[in-house]
N, C-alpha and C positions, 0 to 999 in steps of 0.2 A: 504494499499500500504506500503510495506516494501522495503527499499533500502539498499543494501550492498554497502557502499561507496568504498570498495576495488575493486569493479567491474566497477567503473565509471572512466572517464577520468578526468584530472585536470579541464578542461573547465566545464564539466557536474557538478562537485562538486561546483565550483565557481558559476554557474548559480543558482543551487538550494539554496545554502546557502545565496547568496546575494539577492535572490527574497523572501526568506522566513523570514529571520532575519531582519524585517523592523518594523517601520521606524527606520533609524539610524541617530544620530547626525552628522552634517557636521563639519569638521575642515577646515577652510580656512587658510592655513599656509604661512607665510611669511618667507623667508630666503634671505640671501645675497650671490650672486654669486662672483666668484673670482675677478671680475672686479668692485664689488660694486653695480651691478644691483640688485634691489629688485624683487625677484621672489615670485609669489603668486599662489597657487594651491589648489583646494579643494579635500578633502579625506573623505569618509564616513566610512571607517574602523578605527574608532576613538571612544574613550570613556575615562571616568575617571576610574582609577584603585584603588585609595586610597587617604587617607587624611594625613597619617603620615608614610612616607613622602608624600606630596602632589604630586601625579603623574598621568600623563595622558599616554595613548597609542595611537600611530599613526602607521598604517600598510601601507607600500607603495610597490606595486608590481614592480618587475623588468622589464625592457624593453625586447623586444625579442632579444635574443642573451645574456641576462644576464647584460646588462648595467643598469645604474641607472638613474632614473628620476632627473631632476635638484633639486627638493626639497631634495631627499635622498642625492645626492652628496654633496649638500651645508651642510646639517646637519652632515654628516660624517666628513666633513673637519672643519667645525667651532664649532660643537657641540652646536649650538644655533638655536632656532626658536621661532616663535610666532603663537599661535593657537587662531584663532578667531571664534566665533559663528556668525551665519548668520541669519538676520531676514527678514521678508518679503520685507522691503524696498530695500535691496540690493541683493535680491536673484538672479535676472537675472545677476547682475554683477559677483556674485559668480560663477554661472554656466559658464560664459563666460571665467573665469579665468582658466577653465579646458581645453581650446583650446591650442594645442601645438604651442609654439613660440620658436624662437632661443633663446639660453641662454643669449644673449646680450640685449634682449628686455624685458621690464618689462610688465607683464599682467596688473598690476595696471594702468599704463598709458594708455593702450589700452582700458580698460573698463571705466575709469573715476573715479577711487577711488584714495584717497589721504592718505598720511602717516604722522604720528607724531612720534617723538623719543621715543624709549622705555627707561625704567629706568635702567635695569640690563643687557640687551643684546644688541648687535648691530644691529640685524634685527629690522626695525621700525614696528610699528603697524599701522593698517588701521583705519583712523579717523571715518569712517562711521559705523564701526562694534559696536554692542551694548556691546560686551564682548570681551576681549582679555587676554590671558594668556601667559606671557613671561616664556620661559622654556630654560633650558639647558639640554643636553643629560645625562641621568642618566644611562641608559643601552641600549645596542643594541643587538637584537636577529636576527638570519638570518635563513631562510629556502631557499629551492631550488627556490622558486618563489617570496619571499618577504623578505624585512627588516622591522623589527618591533622596533620602536623607543619608548623607555620609556622616557618620559620627566618629569623633576622635575620643578614644578611651582615655580617661584620666585616672580613674581608680577601679580596682577590682576588689569585690567583696566575695569571699567563699565561705561556705559553711565550715565550721571548726573541724579540722581533721582531714578535709577534703584534699588539701594541697600541702605537700612536703616542703616547708620553707628552706630546707637545706639543697634539695635537688630540683625544686620547682616541678616535680612530678605530681600529676593528679592521680589520686587513688581511685581508679575507675571501679573497683568493687564496691565502693560506697556512693557511686554516682550513676543514677539511673533516670536520665532525662527522657522525655517523650517527644515524638516527632509528629508532624502533621502529615496525614495520608489523604486528605481531601474531604470536603463536606464536613460531617461530624465524626469522621474516623481518624484515629490516632494510632501510633505504633509505640510499643515498648522497645528499650534497648538493652534487655538483659541477655539475649541470645547473641553471643559474640564469637568470633573465630579469628585465628591468626593465620596468616600466609607467609611463606618464605622463612627467613631466619627466626622470626618470632614464634613459629609453629613449634618448635622443638623446646618446650619450656618444662620445668620440673612439675611433678604431679601436684605439688602444693599450691601452684598458682598457674594462671594462664599467661601467655605472652603480652596480654593487653590489660592485666591488672593494674599496671601503672603505665602512664606515658609521659 
């Protein structure tokens, strides 16, 4: 099957790309509204772009009529946001943060998540999240349907014990993020395997217990 993307509608291209490019990491993003309300929303068009500078990409679609979602409007105004990775324990709460609420209501309060102060940006981070990246806006790209925010990572917060501060290795046996598989479907990351040199590991641990 060969498909000429020029012959497809915008929606058809979205459905094919979003259904085939999976699983995708999920960014649960906190921002501050104009009145100081903490907004939280999940986005799966997200990934790491590089380490020097340390940058991540977050793509947010426009509303019908071209308006901005609360997260996008808040980043454009304040140029700050916090990206969280979601594990199995908070997956349902992350998903519920995708429900549309008025701008003056916080999704975190609705789903029972709590905040802690950030170190370098005003939006707080989510206490329950295993990983949080404090970011400021490094570059903004725009298309007809989306705004693409390139964020520079200023601070990392990781759950106690998740990162070895001597080797900077992540203890993957304690890290079980979920990924987006399309619509309301998600995937776990517990089933892992090693290829190449890492496959021949001692019986007490796999080759990817730490990376």
